Structure formats: structure tokens, C-alpha cells
C-alpha positions in Angstrom: -53.0 120.4 79.1 -52.3 120.2 82.8 -49.6 122.8 82.4 -52.0 125.0 80.5 -54.6 124.7 83.4 -52.0 125.6 86.0 -51.0 128.7 83.9 -54.6 129.8 83.7 -55.0 129.4 87.5 -52.0 131.6 88.1 -53.2 134.5 86.0 -53.3 137.7 87.9 -56.7 138.9 89.0 -55.9 142.5 88.2 -54.8 143.0 84.6 -53.5 146.0 82.8 -56.2 147.8 80.7 -55.1 147.9 77.1 -57.3 151.0 76.3 -56.3 153.5 79.0 -57.9 156.9 79.2 -55.4 159.7 79.7 -55.1 161.0 83.3 -53.9 164.4 84.4 -50.5 164.3 86.0 -50.4 164.3 89.8 -50.0 167.7 91.5 -46.8 168.5 93.3 -48.5 168.0 96.7 -49.4 164.3 95.8 -47.1 161.4 96.6 -47.4 158.9 93.8 -46.2 155.4 94.5 -48.1 153.6 91.7 -47.1 154.7 88.2 -50.0 157.0 87.0 -49.5 156.0 83.4 -50.4 152.4 84.3 -54.1 151.6 84.2 -55.7 148.6 85.7 -59.0 146.8 85.1 -60.6 144.6 87.8 -61.9 141.4 86.5 -65.1 139.4 87.5 -63.1 137.1 89.8 -62.2 140.1 92.0 -65.7 141.6 92.0 -67.2 138.2 93.0 -65.1 138.0 96.2 -67.1 138.2 99.5 -66.9 141.6 101.3 -64.0 142.1 103.6 -64.9 143.1 107.1 -62.8 144.4 109.9 -62.4 142.2 113.0 -64.8 143.0 115.8 -64.6 142.0 119.5 -62.3 139.3 120.7 -61.4 137.5 123.9 -58.3 138.5 125.8 -55.6 135.9 125.9 -53.5 136.0 129.1 -50.5 134.6 127.3 -50.3 137.8 125.1 -48.8 140.6 127.0 -47.7 144.2 126.1 -44.4 144.7 124.5 -43.1 148.2 124.6 -40.9 150.0 122.0 -37.6 151.5 123.3 -38.3 155.2 123.7 -34.7 156.2 123.3 -34.4 154.3 120.0 -37.9 154.6 118.5 -40.0 157.7 119.2 -42.9 158.1 119.8 -43.2 155.1 122.0 -46.0 152.5 121.4 -47.0 149.0 122.5 -47.8 145.7 120.7 -49.3 142.5 121.9 -46.8 139.6 122.0 -46.3 136.1 123.3 -42.7 137.1 124.0 -42.9 140.7 125.2 -39.4 140.7 126.6 -38.0 140.2 123.0 -40.0 143.1 121.4 -37.5 145.8 122.1 -34.7 143.7 120.7 -36.6 143.0 117.4 -37.7 146.6 117.0 -34.1 147.9 117.5 -33.1 146.1 114.4 -35.6 148.1 112.4 -34.8 151.5 114.0 -33.7 153.0 110.7 -37.0 152.0 109.1 -39.0 153.6 112.0 -36.9 156.8 111.6 -37.6 157.0 107.8 -41.3 156.4 108.3 -41.5 159.1 111.0 -39.6 161.5 108.7 -41.9 160.8 105.7 -45.1 161.2 107.9 -43.8 164.5 109.5 -42.7 165.9 106.1 -46.1 165.1 104.6 -47.9 166.7 107.6 -45.7 169.8 107.2 -46.4 170.0 103.5 -50.2 169.7 104.0 -50.5 171.9 107.0 -52.9 171.6 109.9 -56.0 169.7 109.0 -54.5 168.2 105.9 -55.4 164.6 105.1 -52.1 162.7 105.1 -53.8 159.5 103.8 -53.9 155.9 105.2 -51.5 153.1 105.6 -51.9 149.5 104.7 -49.8 146.9 106.5 -49.9 143.6 104.6 -48.5 140.7 106.7 -48.7 142.9 109.8 -47.2 140.2 112.1 -47.6 141.5 115.7 -48.1 145.1 114.5 -44.8 146.9 115.0 -45.4 149.1 112.0 -49.2 149.1 112.4 -49.1 150.7 115.9 -46.1 153.0 115.1 -48.0 154.5 112.1 -51.2 154.8 114.2 -49.1 156.5 117.0 -47.9 159.0 114.3 -51.6 159.8 113.5 -52.3 157.7 110.4 -55.3 155.3 110.1 -53.9 151.8 109.4 -55.5 148.8 107.8 -53.6 145.7 108.9 -53.9 142.3 107.3 -52.5 139.1 109.1 -53.3 135.5 108.2 -51.3 133.6 110.8 -53.6 133.2 113.8 -51.2 133.6 116.7 -49.8 136.9 115.1 -53.3 138.0 114.3 -54.4 137.5 118.0 -51.3 139.4 119.2 -52.1 142.2 116.6 -55.6 142.6 118.0 -54.3 142.7 121.6 -52.2 145.8 120.6 -55.5 147.7 120.6 -55.9 147.0 124.3 -52.3 148.0 125.2 -52.3 151.4 123.4 -54.2 154.6 124.2 -57.7 154.9 122.7 -56.8 157.5 120.1 -54.1 155.1 118.7 -56.3 152.0 118.9 -59.2 153.7 117.1 -56.9 154.3 114.1 -56.1 150.6 113.7 -58.4 148.3 111.6 -57.4 144.6 111.7 -58.4 142.0 109.1 -57.9 138.2 109.5 -57.0 137.9 105.8 -53.8 137.0 103.9 -53.2 139.2 100.8 -50.8 138.2 98.1 -50.6 136.1 95.0 -53.2 133.9 96.8 -55.7 135.5 99.1 -57.0 133.6 102.1 -58.6 133.5 105.5 -58.4 131.3 108.5 -61.4 130.0 110.5 
């Protein structure tokens, strides 16, 4: 009985819909990451969750300083908030190939859609200090970033102070963890 209760608690909150309605196939200009033949139904547990609101104002922490990307390795350059700003370039250099692929994908999408085309949004789950958040925002995408660990969350918020206004306005930060178990910190 205890095992049965645990299994029920671990049930996913979004379950496949057994009676899907047919959907038209995506056009060639759409990038589909989720299989369009899969249909999902949101259950009552999800709809009963409190609304999720973006973080507002915050107090600057003098221990968090700007860490700058390496312009000759990662372009365009951007900044993040960090308790260890001197180590930021070292950590980012290890992800240089990922930054290149993201830039290529974003620029290819912009070229495909032309001027004024909506290239979409980005979601950074487990944003940490915001390496990818602020890079995507620097490339022109609106980014919704989720971080549950309080020190990383504070550093992520500080990145808004250390980047130009047009980059910071694209970043939306939430003090929420998203995963198999969703959560918030106080």
C-alpha cells in the first residue's frame, strides 16, 4: 500500500491525451522540437498551481561582481553576475562550442524569417548564473530563466545590472525550480 501511494505521488502532472485531434503538419519555416503527433492534457493539479510571477526589484550585493565573457572566444560579449568573476571566462571557454551552435541557430533563424520576423523565446531551466540566459538575450531573444538555488538566483539577477539595458529588458527571472518536482525558495 505504501508503494502504491508513492507511485501515485510520482505520476506526471502532464499526461498524454488518449483522444488526440489531428493537427496540421508544421510549415517548413517552423522549428519543431516537440513531436507534433503527441498531444498533452493538463490535469487539475497543474491548473491549481499559484501563478508564476517574474522577480521584481532586488538589493545589490557587493559580493556579486560582473564576470565578462571572452570576446575572442565567445561573440558577442556579455556579462553575468558572479561571486567569482575571475573564473567566469574559464568556465565559459569550456562551453565555447555550445555558444557557437546557439549563435548559428539564432542567426540562421533570423535569416530565414527576415527583418521583423519573430524568432521566438528561450527558456533557461536551471539558469545558474546566467551564461546562456545573457548570451541568448545578447543575440536578441527574450529569455525566461528559472533558478531555485538562492546564491545563483541572486547572481542571475545581478546580470541585469551588468549588461546594457536592451539586453537586460529581454531577461525575465523566476525564483522557481522546474523539474520532476517544482519548488520555490523563501
